[in-house]
N, CA, C and O atoms as a printed pandas DataFrame, in Angstrom:
     atom_number atom_name residue_name chain_id  residue_number  x_coord  y_coord  z_coord
0              1         N          UNK        A               1    0.821   -1.180    0.000
1              2        CA          UNK        A               1    0.000    0.000    0.000
2              3         C          UNK        A               1    0.876    1.258    0.000
3              4         O          UNK        A               1    1.964    1.261    0.576
4              5         N          UNK        A               2    0.408    2.304   -0.635
5              6        CA          UNK        A               2    1.184    3.531   -0.783
6              7         C          UNK        A               2    1.501    4.179    0.570
7              8         O          UNK        A               2    2.624    4.632    0.789
8              9         N          UNK        A               3    0.525    4.227    1.469
9             10        CA          UNK        A               3    0.714    4.882    2.757
10            11         C          UNK        A               3    1.781    4.171    3.595
11            12         O          UNK        A               3    2.617    4.816    4.229
12            13         N          UNK        A               4    1.741    2.835    3.588
13            14        CA          UNK        A               4    2.728    2.072    4.362
14            15         C          UNK        A               4    4.146    2.289    3.841
15            16         O          UNK        A               4    5.089    2.404    4.623
16            17         N          UNK        A               5    4.292    2.343    2.529
17            18        CA          UNK        A               5    5.630    2.536    1.979
18            19         C          UNK        A               5    6.141    3.949    2.283
19            20         O          UNK        A               5    7.333    4.135    2.527
20            21         N          UNK        A               6    5.250    4.941    2.271
21            22        CA          UNK        A               6    5.661    6.306    2.610
22            23         C          UNK        A               6    6.109    6.398    4.067
23            24         O          UNK        A               6    7.086    7.077    4.384
24            25         N          UNK        A               7    5.395    5.717    4.939
25            26        CA          UNK        A               7    5.749    5.742    6.360
26            27         C          UNK        A               7    7.084    5.035    6.594
27            28         O          UNK        A               7    7.877    5.460    7.434
28            29         N          UNK        A               8    7.324    3.969    5.858
29            30        CA          UNK        A               8    8.587    3.239    5.988
30            31         C          UNK        A               8    9.760    4.111    5.533
31            32         O          UNK        A               8   10.803    4.148    6.187
32            33         N          UNK        A               9    9.586    4.803    4.425
33            34        CA          UNK        A               9   10.619    5.708    3.912
34            35         C          UNK        A               9   10.856    6.847    4.896
35            36         O          UNK        A               9   12.000    7.239    5.128
36            37         N          UNK        A              10    9.777    7.381    5.476
37            38        CA          UNK        A              10    9.897    8.469    6.443
38            39         C          UNK        A              10   10.694    8.023    7.668
39            40         O          UNK        A              10   11.531    8.774    8.169
40            41         N          UNK        A              11   10.442    6.814    8.149
41            42        CA          UNK        A              11   11.172    6.301    9.305
42            43         C          UNK        A              11   12.657    6.122    8.984
43            44         O          UNK        A              11   13.511    6.391    9.829
44            45         N          UNK        A              12   12.964    5.673    7.778
45            46        CA          UNK        A              12   14.361    5.545    7.353
46            47         C          UNK        A              12   15.048    6.908    7.330
47            48         O          UNK        A              12   16.200    7.034    7.744
48            49         N          UNK        A              13   14.340    7.925    6.847
49            50        CA          UNK        A              13   14.909    9.276    6.787
50            51         C          UNK        A              13   15.152    9.832    8.186
51            52         O          UNK        A              13   16.150   10.511    8.428
52            53         N          UNK        A              14   14.238    9.542    9.100
53            54        CA          UNK        A              14   14.393    9.997   10.481
54            55         C          UNK        A              14   15.640    9.369   11.095
55            56         O          UNK        A              14   16.413   10.049   11.769
56            57         N          UNK        A              15   15.835    8.072   10.862
57            58        CA          UNK        A              15   17.018    7.394   11.395
58            59         C          UNK        A              15   18.295    7.971   10.798
59            60         O          UNK        A              15   19.293    8.115   11.505
60            61         N          UNK        A              16   18.282    8.300    9.515
61            62        CA          UNK        A              16   19.448    8.902    8.867
62            63         C          UNK        A              16   19.754   10.264    9.486
63            64         O          UNK        A              16   20.915   10.594    9.725
64            65         N          UNK        A              17   18.706   11.055    9.745
65            66        CA          UNK        A              17   18.914   12.370   10.341
66            67         C          UNK        A              17   19.536   12.270   11.733
67            68         O          UNK        A              17   20.391   13.082   12.087
68            69         N          UNK        A              18   19.118   11.289   12.519
69            70        CA          UNK        A              18   19.713   11.123   13.838
70            71         C          UNK        A              18   21.155   10.634   13.750
71            72         O          UNK        A              18   21.979   10.988   14.594
72            73         N          UNK        A              19   21.469    9.826   12.742
73            74        CA          UNK        A              19   22.860    9.405   12.540
74            75         C          UNK        A              19   23.739   10.605   12.179
75            76         O          UNK        A              19   24.870   10.722   12.652
76            77         N          UNK        A              20   23.208   11.488   11.340
77            78        CA          UNK        A              20   23.948   12.691   10.965
78            79         C          UNK        A              20   24.114   13.628   12.160
79            80         O          UNK        A              20   25.142   14.290   12.299
80            81         N          UNK        A              21   23.105   13.680   13.016
81            82        CA          UNK        A              21   23.157   14.564   14.182
82            83         C          UNK        A              21   24.264   14.146   15.148
83            84         O          UNK        A              21   24.847   14.996   15.821
84            85         N          UNK        A              22   24.559   12.845   15.223
85            86        CA          UNK        A              22   25.635   12.374   16.098
86            87         C          UNK        A              22   26.984   12.947   15.696
87            88         O          UNK        A              22   27.825   13.236   16.548
88            89         N          UNK        A              23   27.184   13.108   14.403
89            90        CA          UNK        A              23   28.489   13.532   13.893
90            91         C          UNK        A              23   28.592   15.043   13.701
91            92         O          UNK        A              23   29.697   15.574   13.593
92            93         N          UNK        A              24   27.466   15.735   13.658
93            94        CA          UNK        A              24   27.454   17.158   13.318
94            95         C          UNK        A              24   27.737   18.035   14.537
95            96         O          UNK        A              24   27.689   17.579   15.680
96            97         N          UNK        A              25   28.031   19.302   14.260
97            98        CA          UNK        A              25   28.196   20.264   15.346
98            99         C          UNK        A              25   26.826   20.595   15.947
99           100         O          UNK        A              25   25.793   20.211   15.399
100          101         N          UNK        A              26   26.828   21.303   17.063
101          102        CA          UNK        A              26   25.622   21.477   17.861
102          103         C          UNK        A              26   24.446   22.092   17.100
103          104         O          UNK        A              26   23.342   21.549   17.124
104          105         N          UNK        A              27   24.671   23.197   16.441
105          106        CA          UNK        A              27   23.573   23.898   15.775
106          107         C          UNK        A              27   22.967   23.063   14.645
107          108         O          UNK        A              27   21.750   23.040   14.461
108          109         N          UNK        A              28   23.813   22.393   13.907
109          110        CA          UNK        A              28   23.349   21.550   12.813
110          111         C          UNK        A              28   22.631   20.307   13.351
111          112         O          UNK        A              28   21.645   19.861   12.764
112          113         N          UNK        A              29   23.108   19.758   14.442
113          114        CA          UNK        A              29   22.455   18.604   15.064
114          115         C          UNK        A              29   21.049   18.968   15.533
115          116         O          UNK        A              29   20.124   18.166   15.410
116          117         N          UNK        A              30   20.887   20.184   16.072
117          118        CA          UNK        A              30   19.563   20.641   16.493
118          119         C          UNK        A              30   18.622   20.764   15.299
119          120         O          UNK        A              30   17.432   20.464   15.400
120          121         N          UNK        A              31   19.155   21.200   14.194
121          122        CA          UNK        A              31   18.356   21.318   12.971
122          123         C          UNK        A              31   17.912   19.938   12.482
123          124         O          UNK        A              31   16.778   19.779   12.029
124          125         N          UNK        A              32   18.786   18.950   12.568
125          126        CA          UNK        A              32   18.428   17.590   12.166
126          127         C          UNK        A              32   17.309   17.034   13.040
127          128         O          UNK        A              32   16.417   16.349   12.540
128          129         N          UNK        A              33   17.347   17.319   14.335
129          130        CA          UNK        A              33   16.279   16.885   15.239
130          131         C          UNK        A              33   14.970   17.555   14.846
131          132         O          UNK        A              33   13.919   16.914   14.817
132          133         N          UNK        A              34   15.039   18.841   14.546
133          134        CA          UNK        A              34   13.850   19.574   14.115
134          135         C          UNK        A              34   13.235   18.944   12.864
135          136         O          UNK        A              34   12.024   18.735   12.796
136          137         N          UNK        A              35   14.075   18.645   11.885
137          138        CA          UNK        A              35   13.580   18.049   10.639
138          139         C          UNK        A              35   13.004   16.651   10.869
139          140         O          UNK        A              35   11.979   16.295   10.287
140          141         N          UNK        A              36   13.657   15.869   11.709
141          142        CA          UNK        A              36   13.166   14.521   12.004
142          143         C          UNK        A              36   11.795   14.586   12.675
143          144         O          UNK        A              36   10.906   13.799   12.349
144          145         N          UNK        A              37   11.622   15.515   13.606
145          146        CA          UNK        A              37   10.322   15.669   14.263
146          147         C          UNK        A              37    9.252   16.094   13.269
147          148         O          UNK        A              37    8.124   15.605   13.333
148          149         N          UNK        A              38    9.585   16.991   12.356
149          150        CA          UNK        A              38    8.615   17.447   11.348
150          151         C          UNK        A              38    8.188   16.298   10.435
151          152         O          UNK        A              38    7.013   16.182   10.088
152          153         N          UNK        A              39    9.130   15.461   10.051
153          154        CA          UNK        A              39    8.801   14.302    9.218
154          155         C          UNK        A              39    7.885   13.354    9.983
155          156         O          UNK        A              39    6.911   12.841    9.431
156          157         N          UNK        A              40    8.199   13.123   11.254
157          158        CA          UNK        A              40    7.373   12.231   12.075
158          159         C          UNK        A              40    5.952   12.772   12.221
159          160         O          UNK        A              40    4.986   12.010   12.173
160          161         N          UNK        A              41    5.829   14.077   12.398
161          162        CA          UNK        A              41    4.493   14.671   12.520
162          163         C          UNK        A              41    3.735   14.608   11.200
163          164         O          UNK        A              41    2.527   14.375   11.178
164          165         N          UNK        A              42    4.449   14.817   10.110
165          166        CA          UNK        A              42    3.810   14.825    8.781
166          167         C          UNK        A              42    3.214   13.457    8.442
167          168         O          UNK        A              42    2.137   13.367    7.854
168          169         N          UNK        A              43    3.928   12.396    8.819
169          170        CA          UNK        A              43    3.476   11.048    8.495
170          171         C          UNK        A              43    2.842   10.333    9.691
171          172         O          UNK        A              43    2.571    9.134    9.629
172          173         N          UNK        A              44    2.608   11.069   10.775
173          174        CA          UNK        A              44    1.947   10.538   11.969
174          175         C          UNK        A              44    2.668    9.296   12.498
175          176         O          UNK        A              44    2.059    8.250   12.721
176          177         N          UNK        A              45    3.973    9.440   12.691
177          178        CA          UNK        A              45    4.821    8.355   13.188
178          179         C          UNK        A              45    5.235    8.623   14.627
179          180         O          UNK        A              45    5.412    9.774   15.026
180          181         N          UNK        A              46    5.386    7.572   15.394
181          182        CA          UNK        A              46    5.999    7.691   16.706
182          183         C          UNK        A              46    7.478    7.399   16.551
183          184         O          UNK        A              46    7.869    6.449   15.873
184          185         N          UNK        A              47    8.293    8.221   17.182
185          186        CA          UNK        A              47    9.731    7.973   17.139
186          187         C          UNK        A              47   10.057    6.757   17.988
187          188         O          UNK        A              47    9.449    6.564   19.040
188          189         N          UNK        A              48   10.999    5.937   17.557
189          190        CA          UNK        A              48   11.415    4.800   18.384
190          191         C          UNK        A              48   11.987    5.287   19.721
191          192         O          UNK        A              48   12.513    6.396   19.815
192          193         N          UNK        A              49   11.877    4.452   20.738
193          194        CA          UNK        A              49   12.307    4.816   22.086
194          195         C          UNK        A              49   13.767    5.234   22.126
195          196         O          UNK        A              49   14.131    6.163   22.846
196          197         N          UNK        A              50   14.600    4.553   21.360
197          198        CA          UNK        A              50   16.026    4.878   21.373
198          199         C          UNK        A              50   16.278    6.286   20.828
199          200         O          UNK        A              50   17.193    6.971   21.286
200          201         N          UNK        A              51   15.486    6.716   19.867
201          202        CA          UNK        A              51   15.669    8.050   19.301
202          203         C          UNK        A              51   15.036    9.125   20.183
203          204         O          UNK        A              51   15.537   10.248   20.243
204          205         N          UNK        A              52   13.950    8.796   20.860
205          206        CA          UNK        A              52   13.293    9.763   21.735
206          207         C          UNK        A              52   14.205   10.235   22.850
207          208         O          UNK        A              52   14.107   11.378   23.295
208          209         N          UNK        A              53   15.084    9.370   23.299
209          210        CA          UNK        A              53   15.950    9.701   24.423
210          211         C          UNK        A              53   17.182   10.497   24.004
211          212         O          UNK        A              53   18.037   10.787   24.841
212          213         N          UNK        A              54   17.286   10.851   22.745
213          214        CA          UNK        A              54   18.477   11.546   22.270
214          215         C          UNK        A              54   18.293   13.062   22.146
215          216         O          UNK        A              54   19.219   13.755   21.724
216          217         N          UNK        A              55   17.120   13.587   22.505
217          218        CA          UNK        A              55   16.939   15.027   22.436
218          219         C          UNK        A              55   16.040   15.517   23.570
219          220         O          UNK        A              55   15.271   14.748   24.147
220          221         N          UNK        A              56   16.150   16.807   23.877
221          222        CA          UNK        A              56   15.355   17.417   24.940
222          223         C          UNK        A              56   13.934   17.623   24.429
223          224         O          UNK        A              56   13.737   18.116   23.318
224          225         N          UNK        A              57   12.954   17.251   25.229
225          226        CA          UNK        A              57   11.561   17.371   24.811
226          227         C          UNK        A              57   10.974   18.741   25.132
227          228         O          UNK        A              57    9.789   18.980   24.903
228          229         N          UNK        A              58   11.796   19.634   25.659
229          230        CA          UNK        A              58   11.333   20.978   25.990
230          231         C          UNK        A              58   11.887   22.008   25.015
231          232         O          UNK        A              58   11.150   22.868   24.533
232          233         N          UNK        A              59   13.180   21.925   24.723
233          234        CA          UNK        A              59   13.790   22.890   23.804
234          235         C          UNK        A              59   14.285   22.235   22.512
235          236         O          UNK        A              59   14.748   22.935   21.611
236          237         N          UNK        A              60   14.197   20.920   22.407
237          238        CA          UNK        A              60   14.507   20.139   21.207
238          239         C          UNK        A              60   15.959   20.237   20.748
239          240         O          UNK        A              60   16.225   20.268   19.546
240          241         N          UNK        A              61   16.905   20.288   21.697
241          242        CA          UNK        A              61   18.310   20.226   21.306
242          243         C          UNK        A              61   18.758   18.770   21.341
243          244         O          UNK        A              61   18.237   17.962   22.108
244          245         N          UNK        A              62   19.729   18.456   20.500
245          246        CA          UNK        A              62   20.270   17.102   20.464
246          247         C          UNK        A              62   21.222   16.931   21.630
247          248         O          UNK        A              62   22.077   17.785   21.867
248          249         N          UNK        A              63   21.082   15.824   22.365
249          250        CA          UNK        A              63   21.921   15.586   23.533
250          251         C          UNK        A              63   23.287   15.068   23.116
251          252         O          UNK        A              63   23.409   14.025   22.474
252          253         N          UNK        A              64   24.303   15.816   23.494
253          254        CA          UNK        A              64   25.687   15.392   23.390
254          255         C          UNK        A              64   26.254   15.478   24.793
255          256         O          UNK        A              64   25.662   16.149   25.639
256          257         N          UNK        A              65   27.374   14.829   25.082
257          258        CA          UNK        A              65   27.876   14.785   26.461
258          259         C          UNK        A              65   28.007   16.139   27.158
259          260         O          UNK        A              65   27.747   16.228   28.358
260          261         N          UNK        A              66   28.395   17.180   26.453
261          262        CA          UNK        A              66   28.559   18.476   27.111
262          263         C          UNK        A              66   27.234   19.238   27.256
263          264         O          UNK        A              66   27.190   20.266   27.932
264          265         N          UNK        A              67   26.182   18.759   26.646
265          266        CA          UNK        A              67   24.898   19.460   26.678
266          267         C          UNK        A              67   23.857   18.794   27.566
267          268         O          UNK        A              67   22.715   19.249   27.631
268          269         N          UNK        A              68   24.240   17.724   28.246
269          270        CA          UNK        A              68   23.282   16.997   29.078
270          271         C          UNK        A              68   24.001   16.376   30.269
271          272         O          UNK        A              68   25.165   15.986   30.185
272          273         N          UNK        A              69   23.269   16.296   31.383
273          274        CA          UNK        A              69   23.762   15.581   32.551
274          275         C          UNK        A              69   22.837   14.391   32.765
275          276         O          UNK        A              69   21.620   14.551   32.869
276          277         N          UNK        A              70   23.418   13.201   32.829
277          278        CA          UNK        A              70   22.617   11.986   32.990
278          279         C          UNK        A              70   22.939   11.377   34.344
279          280         O          UNK        A              70   24.105   11.231   34.712
280          281         N          UNK        A              71   21.896   11.024   35.079
281          282        CA          UNK        A              71   22.097   10.346   36.352
282          283         C          UNK        A              71   20.932    9.410   36.608
283          284         O          UNK        A              71   19.862    9.559   36.018
284          285         N          UNK        A              72   21.144    8.451   37.486
285          286        CA          UNK        A              72   20.083    7.524   37.844
286          287         C          UNK        A              72   19.514    7.910   39.194
287          288         O          UNK        A              72   20.248    8.306   40.099
288          289         N          UNK        A              73   18.218    7.792   39.321
289          290        CA          UNK        A              73   17.537    8.088   40.564
290          291         C          UNK        A              73   16.926    6.790   41.076
291          292         O          UNK        A              73   15.979    6.266   40.491
292          293         N          UNK        A              74   17.472    6.278   42.168
293          294        CA          UNK        A              74   16.936    5.031   42.706
294          295         C          UNK        A              74   15.600    5.262   43.391
295          296         O          UNK        A              74   14.783    4.345   43.484
296          297         N          UNK        A              75   15.371    6.473   43.870
297          298        CA          UNK        A              75   14.097    6.801   44.509
298          299         C          UNK        A              75   12.947    6.707   43.507
299          300         O          UNK        A              75   11.909    6.112   43.796
300          301         N          UNK        A              76   13.139    7.298   42.330
301          302        CA          UNK        A              76   12.106    7.286   41.287
302          303         C          UNK        A              76   12.235    6.099   40.344
303          304         O          UNK        A              76   11.360    5.874   39.508
304          305         N          UNK        A              77   13.323    5.335   40.470
305          306        CA          UNK        A              77   13.635    4.257   39.530
306          307         C          UNK        A              77   13.592    4.776   38.101
307          308         O          UNK        A              77   12.865    4.265   37.250
308          309         N          UNK        A              78   14.394    5.808   37.868
309          310        CA          UNK        A              78   14.403    6.446   36.563
310          311         C          UNK        A              78   15.798    6.953   36.241
311          312         O          UNK        A              78   16.620    7.194   37.125
312          313         N          UNK        A              79   16.037    7.106   34.941
313          314        CA          UNK        A              79   17.243    7.757   34.455
314          315         C          UNK        A              79   16.847    9.196   34.150
315          316         O          UNK        A              79   15.906    9.435   33.393
316          317         N          UNK        A              80   17.562   10.157   34.737
317          318        CA          UNK        A              80   17.214   11.560   34.591
318          319         C          UNK        A              80   18.193   12.256   33.650
319          320         O          UNK        A              80   19.406   12.197   33.849
320          321         N          UNK        A              81   17.658   12.911   32.631
321          322        CA          UNK        A              81   18.444   13.695   31.694
322          323         C          UNK        A              81   18.170   15.167   32.002
323          324         O          UNK        A              81   17.030   15.618   31.890
324          325         N          UNK        A              82   19.206   15.924   32.389
325          326        CA          UNK        A              82   19.050   17.345   32.660
326          327         C          UNK        A              82   19.685   18.121   31.518
327          328         O          UNK        A              82   20.885   18.005   31.268
328          329         N          UNK        A              83   18.885   18.900   30.837
329          330        CA          UNK        A              83   19.333   19.685   29.686
330          331         C          UNK        A              83   20.141   20.879   30.174
331          332         O          UNK        A              83   19.744   21.550   31.126
332          333         N          UNK        A              84   21.263   21.144   29.532
333          334        CA          UNK        A              84   22.100   22.276   29.931
334          335         C          UNK        A              84   21.584   23.600   29.375
335          336         O          UNK        A              84   21.954   24.663   29.873
336          337         N          UNK        A              85   20.736   23.552   28.351
337          338        CA          UNK        A              85   20.201   24.772   27.748
338          339         C          UNK        A              85   19.016   25.318   28.529
339          340         O          UNK        A              85   19.004   26.492   28.896
340          341         N          UNK        A              86   18.008   24.469   28.789
341          342        CA          UNK        A              86   16.774   24.928   29.427
342          343         C          UNK        A              86   16.655   24.485   30.883
343          344         O          UNK        A              86   15.710   24.867   31.573
344          345         N          UNK        A              87   17.614   23.677   31.355
345          346        CA          UNK        A              87   17.652   23.188   32.736
346          347         C          UNK        A              87   16.444   22.331   33.123
347          348         O          UNK        A              87   16.179   22.163   34.314
348          349         N          UNK        A              88   15.714   21.791   32.164
349          350        CA          UNK        A              88   14.576   20.917   32.448
350          351         C          UNK        A              88   15.071   19.488   32.613
351          352         O          UNK        A              88   16.104   19.103   32.066
352          353         N          UNK        A              89   14.314   18.712   33.377
353          354        CA          UNK        A              89   14.673   17.319   33.646
354          355         C          UNK        A              89   13.656   16.415   32.960
355          356         O          UNK        A              89   12.448   16.599   33.107
356          357         N          UNK        A              90   14.151   15.449   32.219
357          358        CA          UNK        A              90   13.303   14.441   31.600
358          359         C          UNK        A              90   13.663   13.105   32.212
359          360         O          UNK        A              90   14.840   12.756   32.299
360          361         N          UNK        A              91   12.656   12.352   32.639
361          362        CA          UNK        A              91   12.899   11.073   33.304
362          363         C          UNK        A              91   12.372    9.927   32.451
363          364         O          UNK        A              91   11.278    9.993   31.891
364          365         N          UNK        A              92   13.181    8.873   32.370
365          366        CA          UNK        A              92   12.785    7.646   31.696
366          367         C          UNK        A              92   12.892    6.523   32.717
367          368         O          UNK        A              92   13.978    6.232   33.217
368          369         N          UNK        A              93   11.779    5.902   33.022
369          370        CA          UNK        A              93   11.741    4.872   34.046
370          371         C          UNK        A              93   12.433    3.592   33.618
371          372         O          UNK        A              93   12.604    3.310   32.431
372          373         N          UNK        A              94   12.824    2.827   34.628
373          374        CA          UNK        A              94   13.415    1.518   34.371
374          375         C          UNK        A              94   12.962    0.566   35.459
375          376         O          UNK        A              94   12.618    0.992   36.561
376          377         N          UNK        A              95   12.962   -0.682   35.163
377          378        CA          UNK        A              95   12.607   -1.727   36.119
378          379         C          UNK        A              95   13.686   -2.792   36.052
379          380         O          UNK        A              95   14.227   -3.070   34.981
380          381         N          UNK        A              96   13.993   -3.376   37.171
381          382        CA          UNK        A              96   14.920   -4.487   37.162
382          383         C          UNK        A              96   14.218   -5.715   36.597
383          384         O          UNK        A              96   13.021   -5.911   36.808
384          385         N          UNK        A              97   14.958   -6.517   35.896
385          386        CA          UNK        A              97   14.389   -7.749   35.350
386          387         C          UNK        A              97   14.252   -8.769   36.462
387          388         O          UNK        A              97   15.155   -8.948   37.279
388          389         N          UNK        A              98   13.123   -9.426   36.480
389          390        CA          UNK        A              98   12.857  -10.429   37.515
390          391         C          UNK        A              98   13.507  -11.742   37.146
391          392         O          UNK        A              98   13.432  -12.171   35.995
392          393         N          UNK        A              99   14.134  -12.377   38.092
393          394        CA          UNK        A              99   14.717  -13.707   37.879
394          395         C          UNK        A              99   13.661  -14.749   38.191
395          396         O          UNK        A              99   12.938  -14.638   39.181
396          397         N          UNK        A             100   13.577  -15.747   37.354
397          398        CA          UNK        A             100   12.585  -16.802   37.570
398          399         C          UNK        A             100   13.143  -17.946   38.353
399          400         O          UNK        A             100   12.434  -18.916   38.621
Protein backbone atom coordinates (compact mmCIF):
# COMPACT_ATOMS: atom_id res chain seq x y z
CA UNK A 1 0.00 0.00 0.00
CA UNK A 2 1.18 3.53 -0.78
CA UNK A 3 0.71 4.88 2.76
CA UNK A 4 2.73 2.07 4.36
CA UNK A 5 5.63 2.54 1.98
CA UNK A 6 5.66 6.31 2.61
CA UNK A 7 5.75 5.74 6.36
CA UNK A 8 8.59 3.24 5.99
CA UNK A 9 10.62 5.71 3.91
CA UNK A 10 9.90 8.47 6.44
CA UNK A 11 11.17 6.30 9.30
CA UNK A 12 14.36 5.54 7.35
CA UNK A 13 14.91 9.28 6.79
CA UNK A 14 14.39 10.00 10.48
CA UNK A 15 17.02 7.39 11.40
CA UNK A 16 19.45 8.90 8.87
CA UNK A 17 18.91 12.37 10.34
CA UNK A 18 19.71 11.12 13.84
CA UNK A 19 22.86 9.40 12.54
CA UNK A 20 23.95 12.69 10.96
CA UNK A 21 23.16 14.56 14.18
CA UNK A 22 25.63 12.37 16.10
CA UNK A 23 28.49 13.53 13.89
CA UNK A 24 27.45 17.16 13.32
CA UNK A 25 28.20 20.26 15.35
CA UNK A 26 25.62 21.48 17.86
CA UNK A 27 23.57 23.90 15.77
CA UNK A 28 23.35 21.55 12.81
CA UNK A 29 22.45 18.60 15.06
CA UNK A 30 19.56 20.64 16.49
CA UNK A 31 18.36 21.32 12.97
CA UNK A 32 18.43 17.59 12.17
CA UNK A 33 16.28 16.89 15.24
CA UNK A 34 13.85 19.57 14.11
CA UNK A 35 13.58 18.05 10.64
CA UNK A 36 13.17 14.52 12.00
CA UNK A 37 10.32 15.67 14.26
CA UNK A 38 8.62 17.45 11.35
CA UNK A 39 8.80 14.30 9.22
CA UNK A 40 7.37 12.23 12.08
CA UNK A 41 4.49 14.67 12.52
CA UNK A 42 3.81 14.83 8.78
CA UNK A 43 3.48 11.05 8.50
CA UNK A 44 1.95 10.54 11.97
CA UNK A 45 4.82 8.36 13.19
CA UNK A 46 6.00 7.69 16.71
CA UNK A 47 9.73 7.97 17.14
CA UNK A 48 11.42 4.80 18.38
CA UNK A 49 12.31 4.82 22.09
CA UNK A 50 16.03 4.88 21.37
CA UNK A 51 15.67 8.05 19.30
CA UNK A 52 13.29 9.76 21.74
CA UNK A 53 15.95 9.70 24.42
CA UNK A 54 18.48 11.55 22.27
CA UNK A 55 16.94 15.03 22.44
CA UNK A 56 15.35 17.42 24.94
CA UNK A 57 11.56 17.37 24.81
CA UNK A 58 11.33 20.98 25.99
CA UNK A 59 13.79 22.89 23.80
CA UNK A 60 14.51 20.14 21.21
CA UNK A 61 18.31 20.23 21.31
CA UNK A 62 20.27 17.10 20.46
CA UNK A 63 21.92 15.59 23.53
CA UNK A 64 25.69 15.39 23.39
CA UNK A 65 27.88 14.78 26.46
CA UNK A 66 28.56 18.48 27.11
CA UNK A 67 24.90 19.46 26.68
CA UNK A 68 23.28 17.00 29.08
CA UNK A 69 23.76 15.58 32.55
CA UNK A 70 22.62 11.99 32.99
CA UNK A 71 22.10 10.35 36.35
CA UNK A 72 20.08 7.52 37.84
CA UNK A 73 17.54 8.09 40.56
CA UNK A 74 16.94 5.03 42.71
CA UNK A 75 14.10 6.80 44.51
CA UNK A 76 12.11 7.29 41.29
CA UNK A 77 13.64 4.26 39.53
CA UNK A 78 14.40 6.45 36.56
CA UNK A 79 17.24 7.76 34.46
CA UNK A 80 17.21 11.56 34.59
CA UNK A 81 18.44 13.70 31.69
CA UNK A 82 19.05 17.34 32.66
CA UNK A 83 19.33 19.68 29.69
CA UNK A 84 22.10 22.28 29.93
CA UNK A 85 20.20 24.77 27.75
CA UNK A 86 16.77 24.93 29.43
CA UNK A 87 17.65 23.19 32.74
CA UNK A 88 14.58 20.92 32.45
CA UNK A 89 14.67 17.32 33.65
CA UNK A 90 13.30 14.44 31.60
CA UNK A 91 12.90 11.07 33.30
CA UNK A 92 12.79 7.65 31.70
CA UNK A 93 11.74 4.87 34.05
CA UNK A 94 13.41 1.52 34.37
CA UNK A 95 12.61 -1.73 36.12
CA UNK A 96 14.92 -4.49 37.16
CA UNK A 97 14.39 -7.75 35.35
CA UNK A 98 12.86 -10.43 37.52
CA UNK A 99 14.72 -13.71 37.88
CA UNK A 100 12.58 -16.80 37.57
